[in-house]
N, C-alpha and C positions, 0 to 999 in steps of 0.2 A: 741668599735666595734664588735666585736668576739662574744659579748655576748647577741646585737641586731641582730646581723645576726642568730646563736641559736637560739635565743627566735621565729621566725619568722616561724609560722604555716608551712610555705613552706621547712623549710630547711632542708633538707640533704648531706648529707658529700658527697654523690654520687653525686650531681646535680652540675651543673659550678654555677658561683657564677658570678655575675656581679655588683662592689660594685662601685659609684660612689662619689670619694671624692672630687670634683671639689667645692661644697660649703663649704666641712669640711677646721676646723681651725687645720692645721696639722704642728703648731709647738713645733715638738715633741724633746725632750733630747733623744741621744743614750739610755738613761738606760728605757726611756719608749718605744723605739723602742723594744726595747731586751724584757719586761716584754709583749708586743704583743707579739712576735716570741713565749717564751715560753709556752704562752694563747695557741696560733695559734696550735700548737705541743699538745694537751692535746685532747682525742680523741671524747671532747663533740666540738670541733670548729675544729678539722682535716678534709680537705676534701678530696676527691678524683676524684675529678672535676675539671674541667679549674679554676681557679681566673682570673679575667679580670677585672681590676682597673683601671679608667680612674682619670686622674688626671691633675692639672691648671698649673703646673712650673715644671722648672728644677729639683729644688731643693725638692718639692713631690715628683717627681717621682725618684732621689734617698734615700728618706725616705724610698719608697714603695718596691724597689730593695734592701736596706737594711732587709726590715722585711721580703721578700722571702729568701734571704738567710738565715740568722740567723734561722727563720720555715722548714726551710729545703724545702723550695715550690719552689722556683728558677723555676724548670723544668716543670713546671704546672700552671706558673704565666707569664701573658702579662701584659704590663703598656701603657695606651694611653695617647694621651693630647686631644682626643678628643670622645666624646660620638660617632659620626658616626662610627668612626674606629674602635673602641673596636664592637660596632653591628655586622659591617659587619665582624668582622675577627672570633667573638663567631659564626654570620650565616653558615661561611663558616669552621672552625674548631670544633665547638662543639659537634658534632655528634662521633667527634672522638675522644678516650680515649687518656688524658694526658699520656705522658713517667710514668712507677711506680714508684708511691708514695714509699716512704721510708720503711712505715709499709709493702709495698709488695713487695720491695726489701729485708727487713732483717723483716722476721715475728715476730722472737723472741724481737725485740725491741722495748722497750717500752718507752713514755715519763719518764721524772724525775718527782715525785711531788714537787708542787710550794716548796719554802723554805717560813718557816717562815721570817716577816717580821724583820729587826734587832730593839731593844729596845736600848734608850738612857737611860745610867746609868751614873746616877754620874753629 
């Protein structure tokens, strides 16, 4: 998901993002959510703008909330169950800067490098 966002020519970590996940299959394990969160904390995918998500169920709401917690973007994330609500919120709040990002609060903080996958031996 974040690779797709970052490959968009309009992507910028200074912009707000509206991520519509209503048609997505979000049957993710906790480990997959953690991997997405770690990826989102990398410089190429990290954003200082608002991240506004649209989901279609309370289970997906919980997954996106967990993603925000682990990626340390909860202060700049909002989750909605309808696209109309998300767009209205973004129109009302999109020009205001989100609370300071973790990198702004802790300038020396750097995301940890990705850990190499484990190999099965034997």
